[in-house]
N, C-alpha and C positions, 0 to 999 in steps of 0.2 A: 603481628603475625597472623596469617590466614588461619581462621578457626578450623576450617575443613581439613587443611593440611596437617594441623596439629592433631586433630582427632584421628586422622588416618595413621599418623606416625605412632600414636599411643596404641592403637589397635594392632598395628603391624608388629611392634615390639612384643606385645602380649601374645600374639599368635606364634611368633618365633620361640618364645619361652615355653609355650605349651608343646610345640613340636619337639623341643629338646627334652622336656620332661617325659613325654610319652614314648620317646625313642626306645627305651629299655623294654617296653611292653611287648614288642614284637620279636625280641631276640632272647627271651628267657631260656628257651630250650638250647639255643646255640651257646650261650654262656655256660649253661649247665654241663654240656658236653665238653667244652673247652677246658674247664677247670675241674671236671670230674666230681661235681657236687650235685646234690639233689635240686630239683626245681623249687621246692619250698625255700631252700637256702638262697637261691637267686631272688625269689620274690621278697625275701626279707630286706633286700636292698631298697625295694619300693616302699616298704614300711618305714625304713630309715629316712627316706627322702621326705616323707610327710612329717616325721618328727623334726627333721632339720628345717622343713618348711615352716612349722609352727614357731620355732625359735627364730629363724631367719626373718620371717615376716614381721615379727615383733621388733627385732633389733633394727632392721632396715626402716621400719616405720618411725622409730625414735630418731634414727639418723636423718630421715627426711624432714622431720620437724625441727632439727637442729641446723642442718647445712643446706636445706632446700630440696624440693622434690627432684629436680632435674639432676643435681649432683649425686644424690643418693641412688637414683635410677641408673646412672652411669656405672656406679660401683656394683650394683646388682647384676647388670648386664655382663660386665667384665667377669664377675664371679662365676655365673653359671655357664657362659658360653665357652670359656677356655677350659673349665673343668670337665664339661661334656666332651670336648675334644680329647682331654687327658685320659678318658676311659679307654680310648683306642690303644694306649700304651701299657695298660695294667697287666700284671703277671699272675694275680691270684684274686680270689673272691674277697679277701679282706681289703684289698686296695679299692675294689668296687664299692664296698660298704662305705669307706671313708669319702670317696669322691662323690658318690650318689647322695649321701647325707648333705654334703656341701652344695651340690647342684640343687637339691631341694631348698636349701636356705636361700640361694640366689634367685631361683624361679619365683618362689612365694614372696620374696622381698620385692621383686619386680612387679608382681601382681598386685600386692597391697598398695604400693606407691601409685600404680596406674589408677586404682579406684579413686585415690585422693585427687589425682590430676584431673580425671574426668569430672569429679565433683566441683572443681575449680575453673573449668574451662569457661570462656566468656558466654557461650550460649547457655541459656537456662531452661529452654523448653524441650530439649531432647537428651538430657543427661541420662534418664532412665533407659531410653532406647539405646544409647551408646553403651551403657553398662550391660544391657541384655545381650547386645551383639558381642561385646567383649567376652562375656561368660560363655556364650555359644562357641567362641573360638577354640575352647578346649576340645570340642568334638572335631573341629576342622584340623587342629593340631594332631589329634589322634589319627585322623584320616591321612594326613601327610606322612605320618610315621608308617602307616600300613602300606602306602604306595612306595615309600623308600625301601621297606623291607621286601616288597614284591620284586624289585629290580636288583637288589643287592643281596648277595648270598653270604658274605662274611660278616659276622655279627659286629666286629670291631669297626668296620667301615660305616655302619649305621650311625655310630656316635661321632665319627669323624665328619660325616656329611651334615648331620643335624647340628652339631656344634659349629661347623664352618659356616653353614647358612645363617645360623643365629648371629654371626658377626655382623650381618647386615643391620642389626639393631643399632650399631654405632652410627650408621648413616641416618637412620630414622630419628635417632636421638637429637640430632641437630635441629629438628623442627618441632621439638616438644617444648612448650613454653614453661617458664618458671614463674610461679605466683609468689610475689614478695610480700612480706609483712614485717612490721616493725618489731625488732628484738626487744623493744621496751615493753611489749605486751606478752613476752614469752611466758608460757605456763608450764608447770611441773607435771610430771607423769601422774602424780597423786591426784591431780585435778580431775581426771576421768572418773574418780570415785567421790567427787564433790556432790553436795546435795542436789545440784542442778543437773548432773550428768550420771549419777549412780544408776538411775532407772534405765537409761540408754545402755550403759555398760553391762548391767546384769541381764536385761532382756535380750540385748544383742548377742551376748555370749550363749544364752539358752537357744536362741534361734539358730545361731551358727552351729552349735553342737548337734542339734536335731537335724539340721540340713545336711551336714557332712555324714551323719549316720544314716541318712536316707540316700544321698547321692553316691557315695563311694561304694557301699555294698551293691546298690542297684546297677551301677555301670560296670563294676568289677565282676560281680557274680552272675549277672544275667546270662552271659554267653554259656557258662557252665550249666546253669539251670536249664536253659533251652536244650542244650546238648543231652543232658540227663533225661529230659522229657521226650527225647527223640523228635524234636521239632525239625522238620526238613529245612535245609538252607538257613540254619540258624545264624550263620555268619552274615548272610545277606539281610536278615531281619534286624540284626544289631546295627549294621551299617546304615540301614534305612532309618532306624530309630534314632541314631546319632544325628543324622541330618534333620530329622523332624524336630528334635529337641533344639538344635541350633536355630532353626527358623522360629520356633515358638518362643525361645528366649528373647529374640529381638522383638517379637510381638508383645510379649509380656512387659518388656521395658518400655515400649511405646505406649501401651495402655497405662502404665504407671505415670507417664508424663501427662496423660489426659485426665485420668480418673483419680490419681493419687497413689503414692507408694503403698500405704498400708492396705487400702481397700483392694488393690490389685493383688498384692501378696496373699491377702486373706482368701480371695476367690480361688487362686491357684492352689493354695494349701488345702482348701476344702476339696478341690478337684483331685488332689493327690491322695487324700484319704479314701475317696470313693474308688479311685483307680487302683489303689493298693488292695482294697477289699475285692474288687473284680479280679485282680491278679490271683488272689488267694483261692477263689472258687473256679476261675477259668484259666488256670495257669498254662494249659496246653494250647490255648488260643493265642494268636499273635496280637490281636487288637489291644488287650490289656497291657501288653508290653509297651506299645506305642504310647498308651495313656500314661503309664508310669513315668516314662522318659519325658513326655511333653509337659505334664503337670509338675515336674521337678522345677519348672520355671518360676515357682514361688521364690526361689533363691537367685533368679537370674540377675536382678538389679540390686541385690542386697549390699554388695560391696560399695556401690555408689550411694545407696540410701543411708547406710550407717555412717559413711564418710560425711554426708551432708549434715548429720545430726551433731557433729562435733565442731567446736570452734577451730578455725584454721591453725592455731598454734599447737593443737594436739590432735589434729584431724587424722594424720597417718598413724600416730601412736594409738589413739582410741580405736580406730577401725581395725587395726591389726591385732590389738589386744582381744577384741571380741571374736576375731577369727582364730586366735591362738588355740583355745580349747577344742574348737571344731576340727582344726587341722591335726592337732595332736592326738585326740581320742578317735574322732570319726575317720580322719584320713589314715592315721597310723595303725589303728586297731579295729576299725569298723568291720572289715571283712572277717577278721579273726573272731570277733565277738559274735557275729552271726553264725559262724561255723560251730560255735560252742553250743548253740541251741540244739537239744537232742531230738530233732525232728528231720523229716525230709528237707533237703536244702531249699526247695521251692517254697515250702511252708514256712521255714525259718526266715527266709528273705521277706516273704509277704508280711509276716508278723512284725518284723523290724520296720518295714515301710509304713505299716498302719500306725504303729506306736509313735514313730518319729514324726510322721506328718501331722498327727494330732498335737504333739508337743509343739511343733513349729507353728501350727495354726493358733494355739493358745498364746504363744509368745508374741506372734504378730498382732493378735487382737489387742493385747495389752500395751503394745508399743505406741508411743505418741511422737 
């Protein structure tokens, strides 16, 4: 099978899953009014999606190691696409909670399997670049959601369109390869804690947790921070920063192919530390915001990197286990934890970014 077509298909399905996942972001107010609930009550559905994502990523990872990447990917696509469409038919906020929890399971299941597939594609010299591009597609998925919301007024139709377009993933799935391995060499889940893999599992989990506690608050709270600081055209600033991060993610991945995964991640994590410090002292300036987004690229190729470090038989399981804690705590409660810091929101966010980037840098330094 053509490697370029395979890569394009993996990236396309990843993009469509991101599009579905971010669709709710732009209709929070509409849902709030439709069901006569508070905005925080709607945002809680997003928290549930990350909790579901942590569980789903791990479960689908184990499934992928049992029945194959391609078969498990098909299940995850079916899971999130039809359930996203199902949100169009909900009648209350509790139905949204259930469905969006399950959508999170499917999307993060798809994402985790995609990392393993990229790590196993036949080309070996551009895996980091592909992983960086793939991670940057989150920003493009968010941009697609914003464009859809601009043209569609009814909140329910956003989910109908996003879920419907996500069905195209079934077409792209046909060109995604399956990497086969002998079941005689099947490994148990406990093997990711074996003496040869325990270091990878522990440090990978630390890096994942620190990264999600950096990324999710930064990308979720920055619009509010800039608005509170009366930064003019803050929405344009965020849109530009999203595009900058998507480009730098690809660059970061490419550099990891040339210079090595660890050294590239180290340089970007150190850049994230200094960017976060600059944001703390120059919060009203736009440039530090771009730096915070750009240097978050220390995480750009992490999914592919961590997948490469595990044997094929437990690759998806191991990679998704390291992402489990990050998705659960960082994704599910990251913004909430930052909001608990009894300081101005911009200062609280900056302190979170400084601490988490330092922890990520330490974990990356110790990784082998």
